[in-house]
N, C-alpha and C positions, 0 to 999 in steps of 0.2 A: 313640666318637662325641662330637664336641663338642656342648655344650648351651648354649643362651642363658639363662644363669642370671638375667639381668635381667628376664625376662618370665615371667608365668604366665597361662594362658588357662583360665578356668573358666566353667561354666554354673551357674545357680542355679535349683533346682526346688523347688516347694512347692505344696500344695493352696491353692485360693482362700482368702484370708483368714488364712493362717498366719503372715503377717508378713514375707514375702520382700522386698517393696518397702521396708518400714520398715528392714529390716536393711541393704539396699543404701544407703539414705539415710544411715544411721548410719555405715557404712563410709566413705562420701564425706566426711562431716563430720570423722571422726577421722583421715583419712589426710592426706598432705601435698599434697593436690590442689587444694582450693578455696582461693583467697586470701581475705583478710578481706572483700572486697567482695561475694562471691557469697552472697546469702541463699538458703538452700535451702528451697523450699516443701515442704510435707509430700508424701510419695509423689511425689517429683520425677520418678521414672522413668515413671510412667503419665501420658503427656502428653495423651492424647485424653480429651475430656469424658466419653464413655461409660465409659471405663476408670475415671475418677475416681468417677463415680456408682455404678457397680456394684462397684467394688473388684476388678475383674479386669484381668489383663494380656492384651491381645489380640495386640499385635504384639511380636515379639521386639525388644529394644533392647539396645544395648551401651553400656557406660560403662567408664571406666578410672580406676583410682586409683593413686597413687604411694605406696609405703610402703618406707622405708629403702632407697632406691636401686633399688627394684624397681617394674616396671610390672605391675599386675594388671588384666587385661582381664576384665570380668564381663559375661556375656551373660544377659539375663533371658529366661526361657522362658515361653510361655503355659501355664497350668495346665490349660486345657480341651482335651479331645481333639478338638474341632472344629478346632483349630489344630495338629493333630498333625504335619502336613507340615513345619511350621517347626521343630518340636522335633527331628526326625531330622537336619535339616540343621545345626542348631546344634551337635548332639553331634559332628558331623564337625569342627567348628572348634576344639574345646576339648580339654584334656588331663585335665580332672578335673571333678567336679560337687560342688556343695554342696547337700545335701538339708535343707530347713528343715521341721521338724515341730513342730506345736503340742504343748506339754507336757501338755495335757489331752486333746485330740481324738485324738492319735496319727496313724497312717498312714491315708490316705484314698484312694479309688479314682483320683482324678485324678493323685495323685502316682505311683500304681502304673504308669499308662500311660507317664509320662515317664521314670520310673526304669528301666523295662524297656528303653526305647530306649538309655539311658545304659549299662546293663550289657551290652547287645548290642555296643556299641562298645568294650567292655573298659575303661570308665572306672571309677575307684574312687571311691565316694562319701565325702564328708566330712559328717558329720551335725551339724546345729545344732539342738538342742532349744530352741525359742524359747518365750517367755511363761512362763518358769520362775517368775515372780513371781505367777502366778495362784494363788489359794487352793486351787484344785482340781488343781493340777499333780501329775502322777504320772510324773516323769521316768524312773525305772528301768523301769517297765512299758512306757513308750513306746519306750525303746531296745530292749527285748525284741521289741516289735511290729515295729520296723524290721528286726531280725535275721530274724524269721519271714518277713517279706515278701521279704527278699533271698533267703532259702533257697527260698521258693516260686517266685521268678523265676529260679532256677538261677544264682545268683551263684557265682563261683569263690572259692577259699579266700582269695585276696588281697583280693577285694572284701568278704568277710565280716569281715575284720579292720579295720573302719572306725574312724577316730578320731571322738570325740564332744566337742562343745563345748556348754556350757549357757549360754543367753543370755536377756536381756530387751531386745530391740532397741529397744522404745519408751523404755526408761530408759537405753539406751546402755551396758549392762553385759554382761559375759560372764566365764566361767571354765571350767577343766577339771573342776570338781567339781559334783556334782548338788545340793550343799547351797546353799540360798538365801543364807546368810550369807557364803559364799565369793565371791559375785559382786563383780567389781571394775569400777570406772567406766572401762571401756576396752574396745575391740574387739581389743586386741593378741592374745589367744588365737586369735581367728578368723584374723587376718593371719598369725601365726606358723605356724599349722597349714597354711594354704594354701602358704606358702613351703616348709614341710617335706614335706608329703604330696603335693602336686600336682607331677607331673613337669614339668621345664622343657622347652620345645620344642627339638628338634634344630636345631643350627646347620649348615645345608648351603647357606649363602648364596653359596658360590663355585660352585655347580652351576647348570645352566640353570633359568630361572624356571618355576614352576608356581603359578598363583594361581587358586583356584576360587571362583566366585560362589555364596554360600549364601542370601543374602537380597537383595531388591530395594528400592530406594527411588526416589522420583521427585520432581524439582522443576522448576518452569517454566523456570528459567534454564539448567540444564545437562542437562535431560532425565533419562534413566534413570541410576541410580547402582547399581553392583554392589558389594555388601558381601561380604567373604569373607576367607579366610586365605591368606597367602603360605606355601605348603607347602614351597617349595624356591626357592633363588636369590634374586634381588633385582630390584626394579622402580623406575624413576624417571621423573619427568615428562619428556616428550619422547621416550621410548623408542618405537620402532616394534615392535609385537608382533602376534601372530596369535591370533584367538579361535577355538577349536574348538567349533562349534555342536553342538546335540543331535542334529541329523540327519546328522552326519558331515562336513558341509561346513566350510570355514574362511573367515575374513574377516580382512583385515589392517587395523589402525588404529593411530593414534598416541595415546599416553596424554596427555591434556590436563590432567587434575587428579588429584591424590591427596589423600585425607583420612585423618588418623589420629583416634583418639578420645581425648579427655582430659576427665576429669570427665564432664559431660553434653554437652560441646560437640564438634562436629566441627572439626578444625583442619586447615588446608591444610598438607601436608608435601611435600617435594621427592623423597624416596625412602623405600623400606621394604624390609626383607629377611625371610628365613625366620622364621616364628614369629609375625609381627605380624598383627593384624587391621586391615584398612584398607578404604576405599571408593574406587572408581575411577570416573571419568566420562570420557566422550569417545566413546562408541559407543552408537548409539540402540537397537539391537535385541539387547542382551545379555539372557540369560535364566538363571534359576537352574540350577546344575549344569554350566555351561559353564566351560571352562578357558582361561586366558590363558597363552601360552608365547612364547618367541622364535620368529621366523619360521624360523630354521635348525634348530630343535630342537623340532618339534611332538610333544608327548607328553601327550595329555589324561588327566586323572584319571578314574576310573570315574564315570559319570553318577549324580547323586543321585536317590534315590527320592522321588517326590512322591505323596502319598496321593490316591487317586481320590475324586471327589465321591460322596456316598451319598444325597443328597436334592436334589430340584429343584422349582422353582416357576415359574409363568409371570409375568413382569412385563409390565404393559400400560400404555398411555397412559390417563390418567384420563378416562372418558367419562360420569361420573355427572352428574346435573342440577346439581351444585355445582362441576363441573370448572372450573379456572382462577381460582377466587375467591381462593384463599389462597396458591398457590404462585408462585414466580418462574419456575421452569423447568418447563414443562408439555408441550412438544412432543416428538414421537418422536425428532427429531434430537438434542435436548438430553439426553434420557434415554439414548439409545444412546451418545452421546459420553461420558457419565458412567460407563456400564458398561465401556466400552473403557478408560477411565482406570483403573478398578479392576483390570482385567486386567494393567496395567503392573506392579503390585506384588503382587497376590494370586494366587499360583500354583496354589492349590487350587480356584480358581473357574473355571467354564466358562460362556460366554455363546453361545447358538446363535440364529441368525436363524430366524424361522418364515415361513410363507407370507404372513402379514400384516406390513406394515411397522411396525405399532404394537404388536407383541408379540415378546417374547424368552423363550427358556427359559433360566433361570439355575440352574446346578447348583453345590452347595457341600457342605461337610463336615458339615452338620447344621443344625438350626433356629437355633442361636445364631449360627453363621457368617452365615447369610442375614439374620437379623433385625437384626444389627449393621450390615450393608450398607444395609438399608432405613432403619434409624434414622439412619445418617449422611447418607443422601441427603435424608431429610426435614428434617434440621437445616440442610442446605445450601440449602434452598429448593425442592427438587424435589417434584412432585406425581405420584403414580402409583397403579396398582392392582396387587394381587398375588393369585394364586390359592392354593388350599390346597396345602401342601407334600406332595409324594409321594416315596416312596423310589425309588431307582434299582435296577431289577432287572437282574442280569447273566445272560447265557446262557453256560454253559460246557458244551461237549460235548452240546448239545441239552437240557440240564437248566437250569431256572431257579434262580438263587441270589438271596437277599436279604440285606441287612445286618442283623446282630444286635448288640445292645448288652449290655454287662454292667451290671446295675443293682444299686446298693447302697442299702439303705434302713435308716435308723435311726429307730425309732418306739417310743413307749410301748406296752407289751404289749397294752393293752386294744384298740388299733386293728389289731393284727396280723392278726386273722381277716379283716377286710374288705379289707385291703391284699392278702393272699394270694389272696382270692377274685377281686378286681378284676383283678389281674395274670394270674390263671389264665384269665379270660375273654379277656384280651388275648394269649393263647397264650404266656405267659412260663413258663419252667420254673425251679422253685426249686432252687438248687444248694447253699445252705448257710444255717443258721440258728444264731445264737449269742446266748445271753442275756448281755448285757454288764453286768448288775447295775443296781441302782436302778430296777428295773421297766422297763428298756429292752431292746429286742431288735434285733439287726442281721440283715437278710435279704439274701441275694445271689441274683439271678435272671439267667438268660440270656433275653433277650426280643427278638422281631423289632422292628426300628426302627419299622416302620409301626404296630405295636401301641402304641407309646409316644406317638404323636402325640395330643395332647390329654390325656395322663395327668396332667401336673403339676397342672392345675386340680383334677381330681377328687381327687388325692392330698392336696392341701392341705386340702380341705374334709373329707375322710375322717379325717384325723389332727388336725383342728381347728388346723392350723398348727404342731403339735408335731413332725411328721415331717420328716426330712431326706432328700432324694432326690438321688442322684448317678448319672449314667449316662455310660458312655464306649463308643465304638465298639469292638467286639471282633473280629468277622470276618464274612465272607460264608458263609452256609450254605444248603443246599437249601431252596427256598421252601416254606412251610407252606401247606396247603390252606385255602380259605375266606377270609372277610373278617375284619379285625380293626382296631381303632382308629377305627372310624367313630363319629361323634357319635350318642349315643342319643336326645337330646331334639331336638324340632323348634325352629324359630325363630318369634318373634313379628315379623311383617313389616308395616310401615306400609302402609295402602292410600290414604293421603292425602298431599298436600304441605301443609306449614304448620309450625306451632310446637307442640311438645308442651305440654300444659296439665296442671296439678296434678289437675284433675278427670278428664282422660282417663287419666292414669297410675293414679289411685286405682281407677278402674273395672276396671283390668286386673291389679292386683297379685295377685289370687288365681289368675291364669292362668299365672304364671311369674315369672322374675326380669327386672326392667326394666333396660336399659342406659343410658337417657338421663335427664337432669334436666329439670324443667319449664323452658320457655323455649328448649330446644334446637330449632334448625331441622331439620326432617326432610323426606324426600321419599318418594314412592311407591316401594315396593320396598326401602327401607332396613330393615335389621334393628334392631329397637328393644328386643329382649329374647329370653330363652330360654323356650320353652314348657315347661309341666310334662309334656306328653305327647310322644310320638315323632313327631307330625306338625306341619307348619308351620301357623300360624294368622294370617290377615290381620286386622289390628286398626286402630282409629282412636284415636290418642293426642291428636288435635287438638280433640277434643270440648270445647265450652264448656258450663257448667251453664246450664240454662234459667232465665231470670229470671222470678220470679213475684212478685205483691205480697203473698203470704202469708209472714210471717217465720217461718223454721223455728226450732224450739225449741233445737236445738243449733246455735248460730251457726256459720257457715262457717269461722270462725277455728279451730275445733277440728280441722279436717281435717289430719292429719299423714301424710305418705307415708313409706314405708320408704326408706332411702338406696339410690339406684340403684347398680348395680355398674358402675363405670367401668373399661373393659377396657384393659389395657396392650397394646402392640404384640404381644408374645409370646402373651398370652392370646387376642388376636384371631386370630392366625395358627392357634393350636391349635383355636379354636372353628370355623373355616371348614368347611363341607361342600363337596362337589364342585360344587354349582350356585351357589356364592357367591364374591364377591370381597371383599378388604379394601381400602378406599380410604384412601390415606395421603397427608396433606398436612402442611405445616409446622405447622398449627394443630390438625388433627383426625385421629382415626383412626375411620373409619366402616366398618360391615359392611353389605353389600348383597347382594341376589340378582343373579345375572348378568342374568336377565330381570326387568325392574322391574314390568311390568304383570301383575296377578294372573291374568287370563284367559289371557294368552299363556303364562304359566308353566304353568298347568294343562294347556293344549293340548300344550306341549312334553313335559310329564311323561307324558301319556297316550301320545304318539307313542313315547317312549323305552321304555315298558313293553310295547309290542306287538312 
């Protein structure tokens, strides 16, 4: 078979924060790609604000570097299992993977998930042990951990013979030796290993075209853009081709534009052939997994698997007393338009209409997947309300199945007991416990996804912030009996409209944790804190101190209140109970009861219990 020696297609996988993006930036800088004008911002691959803030990669992106007359296409993969659908499709497009592992932290659960997909596709990993300059680096143990992980994931013999490069991406150095003093100021060992170890794509460009769409992009000028690999043959602008749809039907269209990738840019090209990664525009309803072929030789590739959603929540138009104050887009038609736009590129998302025109059921791959959509909408000026996330139960042969997650916890030993007890109450089953030294222990559990809703907050306070929690979707298993993951404490609910006062907050501090600062505008039915007990309590935070003409001995100036707990979007979603909504606007995140009036709430609760 002829090979296209001038091209290599690789995916890069790493746990959050192990330096994958920094490594790609460094490869761009040291390759023959960027001219002198292009200043590379740090973490240039993560283009979305949320990605930059959280240091995570959400959307798979591709970049290409030139090195010694070779074009190396690099696909960045999301490390988080909520974006697992993208990972599988990326593995289809490449011929090898680079696994980036932190020289101190070693292998982590989120790499496990992505690596398993790569091994299933028979790709051989090339391991980069990064951050070799850390004083705590333990490179040889980390390489052993990678080997153990590969054995556990059923890697074949060829995959177990993986090449290793040691690097410090932040310093732009790498070498084949684990010794720090052998590091050279160059990424050549990484590039050379890619050329040597990753197979070149097969050159069958004289056969009929097969191009498969693996990722979608969208822009206002050309509409939907299908990104994928030319698996066979060649394609050029102006060709009349046939699209084989997922439902078995076909559509004919003309290729209006082709794009190649170079550095971080998309460049218009006139033609492409087997082995290249390209983007195609010119047809509005293209979808992931569909194949483009010549009209006289329709031979679609196998359809790509897309992960099913596991969690859903209701999105609603904001109808709180403060609705419409802070957002630019508040109507049902605007919210629906935005959700439909998200469906253009996000294939793991589902949006269903409900009986009410102001509500939609939105299903996704996990809390992170949905909270990032909400956060993006909020930043774009949308105002909306969302309900508590619930897991999606499947029925198979008359039996109910629910999603389970694999949970990995690293914690100081002193907190181990309370972590095990808490997860036990959430119906998690412990599968492994390893003492990792220095008074640390690693615990592995299999837990129902609904039991983990709200766990993160409790976990952080249980381990005083020293614990590290990672969880990834594992599989659907028969549903467990009984309830789990419900919030144990009640809420403090405002019974007045007005402004929270220092005096009002001080009077309630011993009743629970307050969520608002003095001066915050509040309304009746808004949740202003968490009660110490398991029932809801109606409170008045707007109370002013009675003025008297007797001077108190301890002047009012000495009144100091505890710092309120200001909730992030994720924390707010985890906090929600079934009778509550989270109100999200560009300026604020508020929690509220679905029924704002206390008497009406009590009536509804009585009715429900009969």
